[in-house]
C-alpha positions as CSV (number, residue, x, y, z in Angstrom):
1,M,-6.6,-20.1,-16.9
2,K,-6.3,-23.9,-16.7
3,K,-9.1,-25.7,-14.9
4,L,-8.3,-27.1,-11.4
5,S,-8.4,-30.8,-11.1
6,E,-10.9,-32.3,-8.6
7,R,-8.1,-33.8,-6.7
8,K,-6.4,-30.5,-6.3
9,K,-9.7,-28.8,-5.4
10,K,-10.4,-31.3,-2.6
11,W,-6.8,-30.9,-1.3
12,I,-7.2,-27.2,-1.0
13,E,-10.6,-27.6,0.8
14,K,-9.0,-30.2,3.2
15,T,-5.9,-28.1,4.0
16,V,-8.0,-25.0,4.6
17,A,-10.4,-26.9,6.9
18,E,-7.5,-28.4,8.9
19,D,-6.1,-25.1,10.1
20,R,-3.0,-26.5,11.8
21,S,-1.8,-28.6,8.9
22,Y,-2.7,-25.8,6.5
23,K,-0.6,-23.2,8.4
24,R,2.3,-25.7,8.7
25,F,2.2,-26.2,4.9
26,L,2.2,-22.5,4.3
27,Y,5.2,-22.0,6.6
28,N,7.1,-24.8,5.0
29,R,6.4,-23.3,1.6
30,F,7.7,-19.9,2.8
31,Y,10.8,-21.3,4.3
32,L,11.5,-23.3,1.2
33,Y,11.4,-20.1,-0.8
34,L,13.8,-18.5,1.6
35,L,16.1,-21.6,1.4
36,L,16.2,-21.3,-2.4
37,V,17.0,-17.6,-2.3
38,F,19.7,-18.3,0.3
39,L,21.2,-21.0,-2.0
40,Q,21.3,-18.5,-4.8
41,V,23.3,-16.1,-2.6
42,M,25.7,-18.8,-1.6
43,G,26.1,-19.8,-5.2
44,W,26.9,-16.2,-6.1
45,M,29.5,-16.0,-3.3
46,F,31.1,-19.3,-4.4
47,V,31.4,-18.1,-8.0
48,W,32.9,-14.8,-6.9
49,W,35.3,-16.6,-4.6
50,L,36.3,-19.1,-7.4
51,F,37.0,-16.4,-9.9
52,A,38.5,-13.8,-7.7
53,Y,40.8,-15.9,-5.5
54,Q,41.1,-19.3,-7.0
55,S,41.8,-18.6,-10.7
56,Q,44.3,-16.8,-12.8
57,A,41.5,-14.4,-13.7
58,G,41.3,-13.2,-10.1
59,I,42.8,-9.8,-10.6
60,I,40.6,-9.2,-13.7
61,T,37.5,-10.3,-11.8
62,Q,38.2,-7.9,-9.0
63,L,38.9,-5.1,-11.4
64,V,35.6,-5.7,-13.3
65,V,33.7,-5.6,-10.0
66,R,35.3,-2.4,-9.0
67,I,34.6,-0.9,-12.4
68,L,30.9,-1.9,-12.1
69,S,30.7,-0.4,-8.7
70,L,32.2,2.9,-10.0
71,V,29.8,3.0,-12.9
72,T,26.9,2.3,-10.5
73,V,28.0,5.1,-8.2
74,L,28.4,7.6,-11.1
75,Y,24.9,6.5,-12.4
76,L,23.5,7.2,-8.9
77,L,25.1,10.6,-8.6
78,N,23.6,11.7,-11.9
79,K,20.2,10.1,-11.4
80,Y,17.2,12.2,-10.4
81,E,16.6,10.6,-7.0
82,R,16.2,11.7,-3.3
83,P,19.6,12.5,-1.8
84,S,19.1,10.2,1.2
85,V,18.4,7.3,-1.1
86,K,21.4,8.0,-3.2
87,I,23.7,8.1,-0.2
88,N,22.4,4.9,1.2
89,W,22.9,3.0,-2.1
90,I,26.4,4.5,-2.7
91,I,27.5,3.3,0.8
92,I,26.2,-0.2,0.1
93,V,27.8,-0.3,-3.4
94,L,31.2,1.0,-2.2
95,I,31.4,-1.1,1.0
96,A,30.3,-4.4,-0.5
97,P,30.4,-4.1,-4.3
98,V,30.1,-7.9,-4.8
99,F,26.6,-7.7,-3.3
100,G,25.8,-4.0,-3.6
101,V,25.8,-3.8,-7.4
102,P,23.4,-6.8,-8.0
103,L,21.3,-5.7,-5.0
104,Y,20.9,-2.3,-6.5
105,L,20.0,-3.7,-9.9
106,M,17.3,-5.9,-8.2
107,Y,15.9,-3.4,-5.7
108,G,17.3,0.0,-6.3
109,E,15.4,1.1,-9.4
110,G,12.0,0.5,-7.9
111,R,10.4,0.5,-11.3
112,P,8.3,-2.3,-12.8
113,T,9.9,-4.5,-15.4
114,K,9.5,-3.5,-19.1
115,R,6.9,-6.3,-19.5
116,M,4.9,-5.1,-16.5
117,S,5.3,-1.4,-17.5
118,K,4.1,-2.1,-21.1
119,K,0.9,-3.9,-19.8
120,L,0.2,-1.2,-17.3
121,A,0.8,1.6,-19.8
122,K,-1.7,0.0,-22.3
123,S,-4.3,-0.4,-19.6
124,K,-3.8,3.1,-18.3
125,A,-4.1,4.6,-21.8
126,E,-7.4,2.8,-22.3
127,N,-8.7,4.0,-18.9
128,D,-7.6,7.6,-19.5
129,K,-9.4,7.8,-22.8
130,I,-12.7,6.7,-21.1
131,V,-12.1,9.1,-18.1
132,K,-11.6,12.1,-20.3
133,E,-14.8,11.4,-22.3
134,L,-16.8,10.7,-19.2
135,Y,-15.8,13.5,-16.8
136,G,-14.7,16.4,-19.0
137,K,-14.7,19.6,-16.8
138,R,-14.2,17.6,-13.6
139,L,-10.6,17.1,-14.7
140,T,-10.1,20.9,-14.5
141,P,-11.4,21.8,-10.9
142,K,-11.8,25.4,-9.8
143,L,-9.8,26.8,-6.9
144,L,-12.7,28.0,-4.7
145,T,-11.8,26.6,-1.3
146,R,-8.6,25.6,0.5
147,G,-9.5,22.0,-0.1
148,D,-9.5,22.6,-3.8
149,A,-5.7,23.5,-3.7
150,V,-4.8,19.9,-3.1
151,S,-7.4,18.5,-5.6
152,C,-6.2,20.8,-8.4
153,S,-2.7,19.3,-8.2
154,L,-4.0,15.8,-7.5
155,V,-6.1,15.9,-10.7
156,K,-3.0,16.8,-12.8
157,I,-0.7,14.1,-11.3
158,S,-3.2,11.3,-10.9
159,G,-5.7,11.8,-13.7
160,Y,-8.7,11.0,-11.4
161,P,-11.5,13.6,-11.2
162,V,-12.8,15.4,-8.1
163,F,-16.5,14.9,-7.1
164,Y,-18.8,17.4,-5.4
165,D,-21.6,15.1,-4.4
166,G,-22.1,11.7,-2.7
167,E,-21.8,10.3,0.8
168,I,-18.7,9.5,2.8
169,E,-18.6,7.6,6.1
170,Y,-15.6,6.9,8.3
171,Y,-15.2,3.8,10.5
172,P,-12.5,4.1,13.2
173,T,-12.0,0.3,13.4
174,G,-12.4,-2.8,11.3
175,E,-14.8,-4.2,13.8
176,K,-17.2,-1.4,13.1
177,A,-16.7,-1.4,9.3
178,F,-17.2,-5.2,8.8
179,P,-21.0,-5.3,9.4
180,A,-21.4,-2.4,6.9
181,M,-19.3,-4.3,4.3
182,L,-21.4,-7.4,4.7
183,D,-24.7,-5.4,4.5
184,E,-23.6,-3.8,1.2
185,L,-22.4,-7.2,-0.2
186,K,-25.8,-8.7,0.4
187,K,-27.4,-5.9,-1.7
188,A,-25.3,-6.6,-4.8
189,E,-27.3,-7.2,-8.0
190,K,-24.8,-6.8,-10.8
191,F,-21.1,-7.1,-9.8
192,I,-18.6,-7.1,-6.9
193,L,-15.0,-6.2,-7.2
194,L,-12.4,-7.1,-4.5
195,E,-8.7,-6.1,-4.6
196,Y,-6.7,-6.8,-1.5
197,F,-3.1,-7.3,-0.4
198,I,-4.0,-10.0,2.1
199,I,-6.8,-12.6,2.2
200,D,-6.7,-15.1,5.0
201,H,-9.1,-17.9,5.9
202,G,-11.2,-17.3,9.0
203,K,-14.4,-15.6,10.1
204,M,-14.0,-12.5,7.9
205,W,-13.1,-14.1,4.6
206,G,-15.4,-17.1,5.4
207,E,-18.5,-14.8,5.7
208,I,-17.5,-12.7,2.7
209,L,-16.9,-15.8,0.6
210,K,-20.3,-17.3,1.6
211,I,-22.0,-14.1,0.3
212,L,-19.9,-14.1,-2.9
213,L,-21.0,-17.7,-3.7
214,E,-24.6,-16.9,-3.0
215,K,-24.4,-13.8,-5.3
216,A,-22.6,-15.7,-8.0
217,E,-25.5,-18.3,-8.0
218,Q,-27.8,-15.3,-8.6
219,G,-25.8,-14.2,-11.6
220,V,-23.7,-11.4,-10.0
221,Q,-20.3,-11.1,-11.6
222,I,-17.5,-11.5,-9.0
223,R,-13.9,-10.3,-9.7
224,I,-11.2,-11.0,-7.1
225,L,-7.6,-9.7,-7.2
226,Y,-5.1,-10.4,-4.5
227,D,-1.3,-10.0,-4.2
228,N,0.6,-13.2,-4.4
229,F,3.3,-12.2,-1.9
230,G,0.7,-10.7,0.6
231,C,-1.2,-14.0,0.6
232,M,1.9,-16.3,0.5
233,M,1.5,-17.2,4.2
234,T,-2.3,-17.2,4.1
235,L,-3.6,-18.9,0.9
236,P,-2.5,-22.2,-0.7
237,P,-1.0,-22.3,-4.2
238,K,-3.5,-22.1,-7.1
239,Y,-6.2,-20.6,-4.8
240,D,-7.2,-18.3,-7.7
241,R,-8.1,-21.4,-9.8
242,Y,-9.9,-22.9,-6.8
243,L,-12.1,-19.9,-6.5
244,E,-12.9,-19.9,-10.2
245,S,-13.8,-23.6,-10.0
246,L,-16.6,-22.8,-7.5
247,N,-18.8,-20.8,-10.0
248,K,-18.6,-19.7,-13.6
249,N,-19.4,-16.1,-12.5
250,I,-16.3,-15.9,-10.3
251,R,-13.0,-14.8,-11.8
252,C,-9.8,-14.4,-9.8
253,L,-6.4,-13.0,-10.5
254,T,-3.3,-13.3,-8.3
255,F,-0.9,-10.4,-8.9
256,N,2.8,-10.7,-9.5
257,K,3.5,-14.4,-8.6
258,V,6.4,-14.9,-6.2
259,V,9.3,-16.9,-7.6
260,P,12.2,-18.1,-5.4
261,M,14.9,-15.9,-6.9
262,F,16.2,-12.4,-6.9
263,S,14.1,-10.5,-9.4
264,V,13.3,-6.8,-9.9
265,R,9.6,-7.6,-10.4
266,M,9.3,-9.0,-6.9
267,N,9.8,-5.4,-5.6
268,N,6.4,-4.1,-6.7
269,R,3.4,-5.4,-4.7
270,D,-0.3,-4.6,-5.0
271,H,-1.0,-3.0,-1.6
272,K,-4.5,-1.7,-2.4
273,K,-7.6,-2.5,-0.5
274,I,-10.7,-1.9,-2.6
275,L,-14.3,-3.3,-2.4
276,V,-16.8,-2.1,-5.0
277,I,-20.5,-3.2,-5.1
278,D,-22.5,-2.5,-8.2
279,G,-20.6,0.7,-8.9
280,K,-22.7,2.4,-6.2
281,T,-20.7,1.8,-3.0
282,A,-17.0,1.4,-2.3
283,F,-14.9,0.7,0.7
284,T,-11.2,1.3,1.2
285,G,-8.7,1.9,4.0
286,G,-6.1,-0.2,5.8
287,V,-8.2,-3.2,6.4
288,N,-7.3,-6.5,4.7
289,L,-9.6,-9.5,4.6
290,A,-8.2,-11.3,7.7
291,D,-9.5,-11.8,11.2
292,E,-7.0,-9.6,13.1
293,Y,-8.5,-6.6,11.3
294,I,-11.9,-7.2,12.9
295,G,-10.7,-8.3,16.3
296,E,-11.4,-12.0,15.8
297,K,-7.7,-12.9,16.1
298,I,-5.3,-11.3,18.6
299,R,-2.0,-10.3,17.0
300,F,0.2,-7.6,18.6
301,G,-2.6,-6.6,21.0
302,H,-5.6,-4.7,19.6
303,W,-5.3,-4.3,15.9
304,K,-6.6,-0.8,15.1
305,D,-7.4,0.1,11.5
306,S,-9.7,2.4,9.6
307,V,-12.1,2.2,6.7
308,I,-13.8,4.8,4.5
309,K,-17.1,4.1,2.7
310,I,-18.0,6.1,-0.4
311,V,-21.5,6.2,-2.0
312,G,-22.2,8.0,-5.3
313,N,-20.4,9.1,-8.5
314,A,-17.0,8.9,-6.9
315,V,-17.3,5.0,-6.8
316,N,-16.6,5.0,-10.5
317,S,-13.0,6.0,-9.7
318,F,-12.5,2.8,-7.6
319,T,-13.9,0.8,-10.5
320,E,-11.3,2.3,-12.8
321,M,-8.6,1.6,-10.3
322,F,-9.6,-2.0,-10.1
323,F,-9.7,-2.6,-13.9
324,Y,-6.4,-0.7,-14.4
325,M,-4.7,-3.6,-12.7
326,W,-7.2,-6.3,-13.9
327,N,-7.1,-5.5,-17.6
328,A,-3.3,-5.2,-17.5
329,F,-2.8,-8.8,-16.3
330,Y,-5.9,-11.0,-16.6
331,K,-6.0,-13.0,-19.8
332,D,-9.6,-12.0,-20.7
333,K,-10.0,-8.2,-20.8
334,E,-13.2,-6.6,-19.5
335,N,-15.0,-3.6,-21.0
336,L,-14.7,-0.9,-18.3
337,L,-17.7,1.0,-19.7
338,E,-19.9,-2.0,-18.8
339,Y,-19.0,-1.4,-15.1
340,L,-19.1,2.4,-14.9
341,L,-22.4,3.9,-13.9
342,P,-23.8,7.0,-15.7
343,M,-23.0,10.2,-13.9
344,T,-25.9,11.6,-12.0
345,E,-26.6,15.3,-11.9
346,G,-25.5,16.6,-8.5
347,K,-24.0,19.6,-6.9
348,S,-21.2,21.7,-8.4
349,A,-18.1,23.2,-7.0
350,E,-19.9,26.5,-6.6
351,T,-22.8,25.1,-4.6
352,T,-21.1,22.9,-2.1
353,A,-17.9,22.6,0.0
354,L,-17.8,18.8,-0.3
355,R,-14.9,17.3,-2.2
356,I,-14.4,13.6,-2.6
357,H,-11.2,12.7,-4.6
358,P,-10.2,9.0,-4.8
359,Y,-6.8,8.3,-6.3
360,D,-4.2,5.6,-6.7
361,D,-0.4,5.5,-6.8
362,S,1.9,3.4,-8.9
363,P,5.7,2.9,-9.3
364,F,4.9,3.2,-13.0
365,D,3.6,6.8,-13.0
366,G,7.0,8.4,-12.3
367,V,5.8,10.5,-9.4
368,S,4.9,9.6,-5.8
369,I,1.3,10.7,-5.7
370,G,0.8,9.5,-2.2
371,E,3.8,11.5,-0.9
372,A,2.8,14.6,-2.9
373,V,-0.7,14.6,-1.3
374,Y,0.8,14.2,2.2
375,L,3.4,16.9,1.7
376,D,0.8,19.3,0.2
377,M,-1.5,18.9,3.2
378,I,1.3,19.2,5.7
379,N,2.8,22.3,4.0
380,R,-0.7,24.0,3.8
381,A,-1.7,23.3,7.4
382,H,-2.3,26.3,9.8
383,R,-3.5,24.8,13.0
384,Y,-2.9,21.0,13.3
385,V,-1.9,17.9,11.5
386,Y,-2.8,14.5,13.0
387,I,-1.2,11.3,11.4
388,F,-1.8,7.6,11.9
389,T,0.8,5.3,10.5
390,P,2.2,1.8,11.4
391,Y,5.6,2.7,10.0
392,L,7.6,5.9,10.1
393,I,10.6,5.7,7.8
394,L,11.0,9.2,6.4
395,D,13.1,10.7,3.7
396,D,14.5,14.2,3.9
397,S,11.6,16.0,2.3
398,M,8.9,14.5,4.5
399,R,11.0,14.9,7.7
400,A,11.7,18.5,6.8
401,A,8.0,19.2,6.0
402,L,6.9,17.8,9.4
403,C,9.6,19.8,11.3
404,R,8.8,23.0,9.4
405,A,5.1,22.7,10.2
406,A,5.8,22.2,13.9
407,I,8.3,25.1,14.0
408,R,5.8,27.5,12.5
409,G,3.3,26.6,15.3
410,V,1.2,23.8,13.8
411,D,0.2,21.1,16.3
412,V,1.8,18.1,14.6
413,R,1.0,14.7,16.2
414,I,1.8,11.3,14.9
415,V,0.6,7.9,16.3
416,T,2.6,4.8,15.7
417,P,2.3,1.3,17.3
418,A,3.5,0.4,20.8
419,I,3.5,-3.3,19.9
420,P,5.3,-3.7,16.5
421,D,4.7,-6.4,13.9
422,K,8.2,-6.0,12.5
423,R,11.0,-5.4,15.0
424,T,13.6,-4.0,12.6
425,V,11.1,-1.5,11.0
426,Y,9.9,-0.6,14.5
427,R,13.5,0.3,15.5
428,L,13.9,2.4,12.4
429,T,10.5,4.1,13.2
430,R,11.7,5.0,16.6
431,A,15.0,6.2,15.2
432,N,13.1,9.0,13.5
433,Y,11.6,10.3,16.7
434,P,14.4,12.5,18.2
435,V,14.8,14.9,15.2
436,L,11.0,15.3,14.9
437,M,10.5,15.8,18.7
438,K,13.3,18.4,18.9
439,A,11.4,20.4,16.2
440,G,8.1,20.2,18.3
441,V,6.4,17.2,16.7
442,K,4.4,15.2,19.3
443,I,4.7,11.4,18.9
444,Y,2.4,8.9,20.5
445,E,2.6,5.1,20.6
446,Y,-0.7,3.2,20.6
447,T,-0.6,1.4,23.9
448,P,-3.4,-1.1,23.3
449,G,-1.4,-2.7,20.5
450,F,-0.8,-2.3,16.8
451,I,-2.1,0.7,14.8
452,H,-2.4,-0.2,11.1
453,S,-4.4,2.9,10.0
454,K,-3.0,5.2,7.3
455,S,-4.6,8.6,7.7
456,L,-3.9,12.3,7.9
457,V,-6.3,15.0,9.0
458,C,-5.6,18.8,9.2
459,D,-7.4,22.0,10.3
460,D,-10.9,20.5,10.5
461,E,-10.9,21.0,6.7
462,S,-9.5,17.9,4.9
463,A,-8.3,14.4,5.4
464,V,-6.9,11.4,3.7
465,V,-7.6,7.7,4.4
466,G,-6.2,4.9,2.4
467,T,-3.5,2.3,2.2
468,I,-0.4,4.5,2.0
469,N,2.1,4.2,4.9
470,F,4.8,6.7,5.7
471,D,7.6,4.5,4.5
472,Y,9.8,4.0,1.4
473,R,8.1,0.9,0.0
474,S,4.6,2.3,0.3
475,L,5.5,5.7,-1.1
476,Y,7.7,4.6,-4.0
477,L,7.5,0.8,-4.7
478,H,3.9,-0.4,-4.2
479,F,0.6,0.0,-5.9
480,E,-1.6,2.0,-3.5
481,N,-4.8,3.9,-3.2
482,A,-6.5,6.5,-1.0
483,V,-9.3,9.1,-0.7
484,Y,-8.8,12.8,-0.2
485,F,-11.9,14.5,1.1
486,S,-12.9,17.9,2.5
487,G,-15.9,19.9,3.4
488,C,-17.8,17.1,5.1
489,N,-18.5,15.6,8.6
490,A,-16.2,12.7,7.9
491,V,-13.2,15.0,8.4
492,L,-14.3,15.7,11.9
493,E,-14.9,12.0,12.5
494,V,-11.3,11.3,11.6
495,K,-10.2,14.1,14.0
496,R,-12.4,12.7,16.8
497,D,-10.8,9.3,16.3
498,C,-7.4,10.8,16.6
499,E,-8.3,12.6,19.8
500,E,-9.7,9.5,21.3
501,T,-6.6,7.5,20.3
502,F,-4.3,10.1,21.9
503,L,-6.0,9.4,25.2
504,V,-5.1,5.7,25.1
505,S,-1.6,6.2,23.8
506,K,1.6,7.1,25.5
507,Q,3.4,10.3,24.4
508,C,7.1,9.7,23.7
509,T,9.8,12.0,25.0
510,L,13.4,12.4,24.2
511,E,14.3,10.8,27.5
512,N,12.3,7.6,27.0
513,T,13.5,7.1,23.4
514,K,17.1,7.8,24.2
515,R,19.6,5.3,22.9
516,N,23.1,4.4,24.2
517,L,26.1,4.5,21.9
518,L,25.6,0.9,20.6
519,G,22.0,1.6,20.0
520,R,22.7,4.7,18.0
521,L,25.3,2.9,16.0
522,T,22.8,0.1,15.2
523,D,20.2,2.6,14.1
524,S,22.8,4.3,11.8
525,V,23.6,0.9,10.1
526,L,19.9,0.1,9.7
527,R,19.2,3.5,8.1
528,V,21.6,2.5,5.3
529,F,19.2,-0.4,4.4
530,E,15.9,1.4,5.1
531,T,15.0,1.5,1.4
532,L,14.9,-2.3,1.4
533,L,12.5,-2.6,4.4
């Protein structure tokens, strides 16, 4: 990575310090990108109009477009894809082939580019080799408890082992998790790994960065990975180079740089939230490194999120997740073995009910691991399923699983925000309410504000906390991570948080979510484009 000039370094420090001008600059940059994309669309429309209607080749041009749309439809019909997604894309391609075909080519496939896939495949292969040598029998768990049923399938599809020892602690809000994160950061002696979708200047990142600089001076290795799109409105350009200029022990990578043009690679974002300290402690959940997550900035009322803390052998899996992305894209590869701690002798599957199973999900792996875990837990539930999610955009399989669970007598409850951060997505979320409520699912809206937690707990036995929303982008397009756990007190803590949240939330009914004819028509149109949201 090129060194940052002193002039550029001072400019970044100045713009960050002057919050108003800094935010103005970021907004201007964002709108400039939108303008450039808009000009591309207008250019495409002009070229189409020129060839289709203002030249002798007009008939041929229109014929070519129709043939391309027909080929795309035939491809979709024969593709292994969810029926609802197929139907949506077929409608778009047939109604507006001029835009539908290129739009599908850019956003419909959902897979990383060949270049990205090649890098990820190489990094994954290197990690898998180390994992098999390190864990052995942990990759073939025994079916001893109900919690093992999910872990058995999860090991096969994710490649990450299940752990039977360690500590796990649940934090119901970012405000409660933040002090614990700072305390653990201050204990760092060897390395700190951070991988986040959003980093924003303020109290939270300011206090973390201060500790990182102190630790870097002490020789602690700092690795920071953030998503370029997620930080587009929060960090200035070349902020990764700025961080590296602060200390030789700090290395930073910005994932999948945004370019102002339609590109398939813009579709896949790093939505993970991972903090690892010395390979001994890890944090994950829905919390990004921004002030609204710890109650220091008011956005959409109270911002409720959750965090899980892991101590013990299972932390190695988070280290592997981090370097899976890092070694795929950073110019200087790291030796994963130097960051993995030796496995300590602990309890076995036969001597404890505890199961800790970290995992990640990628558009590269060919299967929606996050969705598979959610479906497995919902389908196995006997008494209750409680879900927190900021977005509820469901495909047929997830909708059917939730309805079947409610019909067979399971107490299914879902909490979504009362104050949305995205109006269109909120409308689509509410459009899913009626069919679920008619089946017996209870839906609550978090009255104090915006709930950003992504969690599921069932039957006092098992739970999942992580970064995976109940929407198309999170389940199929983004890089995500989560922790499945069972047989521990943290499961009951997640349940307790749900019960307390129900008390401050408003239960929705068919009557108060009823739409008029125009509203239902609008929802129907929006559903066609839900895979893009």
